PyMOL commands that place a pseudoatom at each C-alpha (Angstrom):
pseudoatom trace, name=CA, resn=MET, resi=1, chain=A, elem=C, hetatm=0, pos=[131.311, 184.304, -64.734]
pseudoatom trace, name=CA, resn=LYS, resi=2, chain=A, elem=C, hetatm=0, pos=[127.695, 183.352, -64.071]
pseudoatom trace, name=CA, resn=SER, resi=3, chain=A, elem=C, hetatm=0, pos=[125.164, 184.175, -66.741]
pseudoatom trace, name=CA, resn=GLN, resi=4, chain=A, elem=C, hetatm=0, pos=[121.960, 185.803, -65.554]
pseudoatom trace, name=CA, resn=ALA, resi=5, chain=A, elem=C, hetatm=0, pos=[118.594, 184.750, -66.855]
pseudoatom trace, name=CA, resn=THR, resi=6, chain=A, elem=C, hetatm=0, pos=[116.902, 187.618, -68.628]
pseudoatom trace, name=CA, resn=ALA, resi=7, chain=A, elem=C, hetatm=0, pos=[113.257, 188.427, -68.147]
pseudoatom trace, name=CA, resn=PRO, resi=8, chain=A, elem=C, hetatm=0, pos=[111.000, 188.192, -71.206]
pseudoatom trace, name=CA, resn=PRO, resi=9, chain=A, elem=C, hetatm=0, pos=[109.987, 191.523, -72.774]
pseudoatom trace, name=CA, resn=VAL, resi=10, chain=A, elem=C, hetatm=0, pos=[106.628, 192.912, -71.661]
pseudoatom trace, name=CA, resn=VAL, resi=11, chain=A, elem=C, hetatm=0, pos=[105.134, 192.412, -75.116]
pseudoatom trace, name=CA, resn=GLN, resi=12, chain=A, elem=C, hetatm=0, pos=[105.974, 188.706, -75.208]
pseudoatom trace, name=CA, resn=ALA, resi=13, chain=A, elem=C, hetatm=0, pos=[105.135, 187.954, -71.591]
pseudoatom trace, name=CA, resn=ASP, resi=14, chain=A, elem=C, hetatm=0, pos=[101.586, 186.759, -72.036]
pseudoatom trace, name=CA, resn=GLN, resi=15, chain=A, elem=C, hetatm=0, pos=[99.787, 183.465, -72.252]
pseudoatom trace, name=CA, resn=ALA, resi=16, chain=A, elem=C, hetatm=0, pos=[99.042, 183.901, -75.980]
pseudoatom trace, name=CA, resn=CYS, resi=17, chain=A, elem=C, hetatm=0, pos=[102.751, 183.348, -76.676]
pseudoatom trace, name=CA, resn=GLY, resi=18, chain=A, elem=C, hetatm=0, pos=[102.760, 180.263, -74.485]
pseudoatom trace, name=CA, resn=THR, resi=19, chain=A, elem=C, hetatm=0, pos=[104.941, 181.844, -71.806]
pseudoatom trace, name=CA, resn=GLN, resi=20, chain=A, elem=C, hetatm=0, pos=[103.942, 183.021, -68.386]
pseudoatom trace, name=CA, resn=ALA, resi=21, chain=A, elem=C, hetatm=0, pos=[105.397, 186.254, -67.042]
pseudoatom trace, name=CA, resn=PRO, resi=22, chain=A, elem=C, hetatm=0, pos=[106.887, 186.347, -63.554]
pseudoatom trace, name=CA, resn=LEU, resi=23, chain=A, elem=C, hetatm=0, pos=[104.586, 187.945, -61.001]
pseudoatom trace, name=CA, resn=LEU, resi=24, chain=A, elem=C, hetatm=0, pos=[107.316, 190.171, -59.545]
pseudoatom trace, name=CA, resn=TYR, resi=25, chain=A, elem=C, hetatm=0, pos=[110.451, 191.859, -60.881]
pseudoatom trace, name=CA, resn=ASN, resi=26, chain=A, elem=C, hetatm=0, pos=[113.332, 193.370, -58.966]
pseudoatom trace, name=CA, resn=TYR, resi=27, chain=A, elem=C, hetatm=0, pos=[113.994, 197.052, -59.600]
pseudoatom trace, name=CA, resn=ALA, resi=28, chain=A, elem=C, hetatm=0, pos=[116.753, 196.435, -62.152]
pseudoatom trace, name=CA, resn=GLU, resi=29, chain=A, elem=C, hetatm=0, pos=[114.591, 194.031, -64.195]
pseudoatom trace, name=CA, resn=ALA, resi=30, chain=A, elem=C, hetatm=0, pos=[111.616, 196.407, -64.131]
pseudoatom trace, name=CA, resn=ARG, resi=31, chain=A, elem=C, hetatm=0, pos=[113.757, 199.351, -65.228]
pseudoatom trace, name=CA, resn=LYS, resi=32, chain=A, elem=C, hetatm=0, pos=[115.301, 197.274, -68.022]
pseudoatom trace, name=CA, resn=MET, resi=33, chain=A, elem=C, hetatm=0, pos=[111.872, 196.149, -69.262]
pseudoatom trace, name=CA, resn=LEU, resi=34, chain=A, elem=C, hetatm=0, pos=[110.738, 199.774, -69.364]
pseudoatom trace, name=CA, resn=GLY, resi=35, chain=A, elem=C, hetatm=0, pos=[113.528, 200.691, -71.764]
pseudoatom trace, name=CA, resn=GLY, resi=36, chain=A, elem=C, hetatm=0, pos=[116.379, 201.296, -69.359]
pseudoatom trace, name=CA, resn=VAL, resi=37, chain=A, elem=C, hetatm=0, pos=[114.720, 203.939, -67.205]
pseudoatom trace, name=CA, resn=PRO, resi=38, chain=A, elem=C, hetatm=0, pos=[117.288, 205.740, -65.014]
pseudoatom trace, name=CA, resn=VAL, resi=39, chain=A, elem=C, hetatm=0, pos=[117.369, 204.927, -61.303]
pseudoatom trace, name=CA, resn=SER, resi=40, chain=A, elem=C, hetatm=0, pos=[116.406, 208.510, -60.425]
pseudoatom trace, name=CA, resn=THR, resi=41, chain=A, elem=C, hetatm=0, pos=[113.325, 208.436, -62.667]
pseudoatom trace, name=CA, resn=PHE, resi=42, chain=A, elem=C, hetatm=0, pos=[112.243, 205.078, -61.278]
pseudoatom trace, name=CA, resn=ALA, resi=43, chain=A, elem=C, hetatm=0, pos=[112.661, 206.384, -57.715]
pseudoatom trace, name=CA, resn=MET, resi=44, chain=A, elem=C, hetatm=0, pos=[110.571, 209.436, -58.631]
pseudoatom trace, name=CA, resn=TRP, resi=45, chain=A, elem=C, hetatm=0, pos=[107.791, 207.184, -59.988]
pseudoatom trace, name=CA, resn=ILE, resi=46, chain=A, elem=C, hetatm=0, pos=[107.774, 205.279, -56.694]
pseudoatom trace, name=CA, resn=ALA, resi=47, chain=A, elem=C, hetatm=0, pos=[107.675, 208.533, -54.681]
pseudoatom trace, name=CA, resn=GLN, resi=48, chain=A, elem=C, hetatm=0, pos=[104.791, 209.842, -56.820]
pseudoatom trace, name=CA, resn=GLY, resi=49, chain=A, elem=C, hetatm=0, pos=[102.826, 206.625, -56.343]
pseudoatom trace, name=CA, resn=LEU, resi=50, chain=A, elem=C, hetatm=0, pos=[102.958, 205.519, -59.985]
pseudoatom trace, name=CA, resn=VAL, resi=51, chain=A, elem=C, hetatm=0, pos=[104.548, 202.255, -58.841]
pseudoatom trace, name=CA, resn=GLU, resi=52, chain=A, elem=C, hetatm=0, pos=[103.914, 200.584, -55.504]
pseudoatom trace, name=CA, resn=PRO, resi=53, chain=A, elem=C, hetatm=0, pos=[106.743, 198.289, -54.404]
pseudoatom trace, name=CA, resn=VAL, resi=54, chain=A, elem=C, hetatm=0, pos=[105.945, 194.918, -52.861]
pseudoatom trace, name=CA, resn=ARG, resi=55, chain=A, elem=C, hetatm=0, pos=[108.071, 194.426, -49.763]
pseudoatom trace, name=CA, resn=ILE, resi=56, chain=A, elem=C, hetatm=0, pos=[109.184, 190.888, -48.977]
pseudoatom trace, name=CA, resn=GLY, resi=57, chain=A, elem=C, hetatm=0, pos=[110.982, 190.801, -45.684]
pseudoatom trace, name=CA, resn=PRO, resi=58, chain=A, elem=C, hetatm=0, pos=[112.687, 193.813, -44.153]
pseudoatom trace, name=CA, resn=ARG, resi=59, chain=A, elem=C, hetatm=0, pos=[114.832, 194.755, -47.178]
pseudoatom trace, name=CA, resn=ARG, resi=60, chain=A, elem=C, hetatm=0, pos=[113.686, 193.141, -50.434]
pseudoatom trace, name=CA, resn=CYS, resi=61, chain=A, elem=C, hetatm=0, pos=[111.346, 195.110, -52.701]
pseudoatom trace, name=CA, resn=PHE, resi=62, chain=A, elem=C, hetatm=0, pos=[109.849, 194.051, -56.000]
pseudoatom trace, name=CA, resn=ILE, resi=63, chain=A, elem=C, hetatm=0, pos=[107.548, 195.512, -58.646]
pseudoatom trace, name=CA, resn=ARG, resi=64, chain=A, elem=C, hetatm=0, pos=[104.377, 193.754, -59.832]
pseudoatom trace, name=CA, resn=HIS, resi=65, chain=A, elem=C, hetatm=0, pos=[104.121, 192.636, -63.454]
pseudoatom trace, name=CA, resn=GLU, resi=66, chain=A, elem=C, hetatm=0, pos=[100.863, 194.569, -63.803]
pseudoatom trace, name=CA, resn=ASP, resi=67, chain=A, elem=C, hetatm=0, pos=[102.610, 197.812, -62.815]
pseudoatom trace, name=CA, resn=VAL, resi=68, chain=A, elem=C, hetatm=0, pos=[105.356, 197.253, -65.390]
pseudoatom trace, name=CA, resn=VAL, resi=69, chain=A, elem=C, hetatm=0, pos=[102.765, 196.604, -68.111]
pseudoatom trace, name=CA, resn=ARG, resi=70, chain=A, elem=C, hetatm=0, pos=[100.716, 199.646, -67.048]
pseudoatom trace, name=CA, resn=LEU, resi=71, chain=A, elem=C, hetatm=0, pos=[103.756, 201.927, -67.229]
pseudoatom trace, name=CA, resn=ALA, resi=72, chain=A, elem=C, hetatm=0, pos=[104.829, 200.405, -70.557]
pseudoatom trace, name=CA, resn=GLN, resi=73, chain=A, elem=C, hetatm=0, pos=[101.386, 201.262, -71.968]
pseudoatom trace, name=CA, resn=GLY, resi=74, chain=A, elem=C, hetatm=0, pos=[101.810, 204.887, -70.898]
pseudoatom trace, name=CA, resn=VAL, resi=75, chain=A, elem=C, hetatm=0, pos=[99.282, 205.055, -68.076]
pseudoatom trace, name=CA, resn=THR, resi=76, chain=A, elem=C, hetatm=0, pos=[100.645, 207.698, -65.694]
pseudoatom trace, name=CA, resn=LEU, resi=77, chain=A, elem=C, hetatm=0, pos=[97.914, 207.961, -63.079]
pseudoatom trace, name=CA, resn=PRO, resi=78, chain=A, elem=C, hetatm=0, pos=[98.920, 207.195, -59.499]
pseudoatom trace, name=CA, resn=LYS, resi=79, chain=A, elem=C, hetatm=0, pos=[97.591, 203.893, -58.188]
pseudoatom trace, name=CA, resn=GLY, resi=80, chain=A, elem=C, hetatm=0, pos=[94.249, 204.291, -56.466]
pseudoatom trace, name=CA, resn=ALA, resi=81, chain=A, elem=C, hetatm=0, pos=[93.331, 207.461, -58.364]
for i in range(1, 81): cmd.bond("trace and resi %d" % i, "trace and resi %d" % (i + 1))
show_as sticks, trace
zoom trace
């Protein structure tokens, strides 16, 4: 069985710790970093505009690191508001 690399926690993913956070996370990684948010809640956040997916190609979507940090800090305003 292949082992998956785990993303660093939001708190440790900064340059002060000497690590650099990835720029994009897939949905599963973003949900895990936000404390295991359910798929339905994450989909609702996307529908409400709290998170704006980055589309790469016709099918692949990712979430920006800044959006994950913003949600982790409790900011619940839609982007652009």
